[in-house]
N, C-alpha and C positions, 0 to 999 in steps of 0.2 A: 414027652408030649410032642406030637407031630405038628407040622405046620397047619394042617387042616383043623386039628383040635384047638390049636391056639387061635386061629382065625374065628372058629365057632365061639370060643370063650369071649373074644373081643366083641363079636356081634351081639352076644347075649348081654354083656356089660353095657354096651351102647344102648340097646333096647330098654334095659332096666333104667338107665339114667334118663332116657327120654320119657319113659312112663312116669318116673318120679317128678320130673319137671312139669309134665302135663297135669299131674295130680295137684301140685302146688298152685298152678295157675287156676285150676278149676275150683279151688276152695274159695268160697265167698269170704270176704272180710267180715269180721265180727261186727254186729250192730251195737253201737254204743248208746246206752240209755242212761238217763239221769232222773232221779227223784228230786224235785225242786220244791221248796217250801217258801211261800211268799207271804209277807205281811202287807196288807192293803189297807191304807188309812183313808177314812172318809173326811169330808170337810168339817163336820160338826156332829153333835149328838142328835141332831134332828134328821140326819140322813137315814133313810130306810135301808138297813143293812141287808135285809132279805132281798130287796130289789137290786141292791148293789151286787150281791152274790149271783143273782140270776143273770144280771147283765154280764158279769165277768165270765160265768159259765157259758154264756152265749157266744163267746169267742171260739171260733173253730179254726184249727190249723191242722194240716196233715202232720201226724206224728205227735199230737198233743192229746193227752187224756187228763181230765180233771179228777182229782181224788177227794179226800175228806176236807172238811172245813170246820172251823169253830170260831167263835167270837172270843177275843181276848181283851180284857179291860186294860185301858191305858192309864186313865186318871179321871177323877171326878165324873164317873159314869160314862165317859167316852170309851167306845170300844173300837177295835180294829178287827178286820177279817183276816184270819190266817188260813191259807189254802195250800193244799199239796197238789202237785202236778207230776205227771210222768211224761217225759219227753224223749223222743228219739233225736239224739244230738245232731245227726246229719240233716234232719228235716226241720227242726225248730231251733232257731237262734234265740237265746234269752233276751237279747236287746229288742228283737222283733216282737216277742211276747210282751215285754214291758211297754213298748210303744203302743201296741194294740190295747192294752189295759188302760194306759194313760189317755187314750182317746175318749174314754168314758168320763169326761170332764165334769159332768153334773154330779158324779158320785165320788170320784177318786181325787184325793189330795196328793198322795205319794205311795210308792211301792218300794219295799225293801226285800231283797233276796236273803232269806234267813239261812237256808242251806241249799247246797247244790252238789 
């Protein structure tokens, strides 16, 4: 192999290395998502759980989508609202979501994260 050919091979190797580095930089980072299930407890058995759910679903945050919900019996006819959510982790912090739900003081006694 002559000097010209060796120089040509080194140039091609450097170009390939630069192209590979540029490809790594241009790849977007993966978007991390979470499915979160919340148990939301009302103050008592007289709380209108349909209105409570409507109020909770009224919370809007970028990266938050509300999913299914159901009523789960706790004891003596008292029920809690179990709701699923889909969040983009980078945009929605769970503590912020909990704080926003807790602001509904007329309805909400407590919130528990069942799964994340």
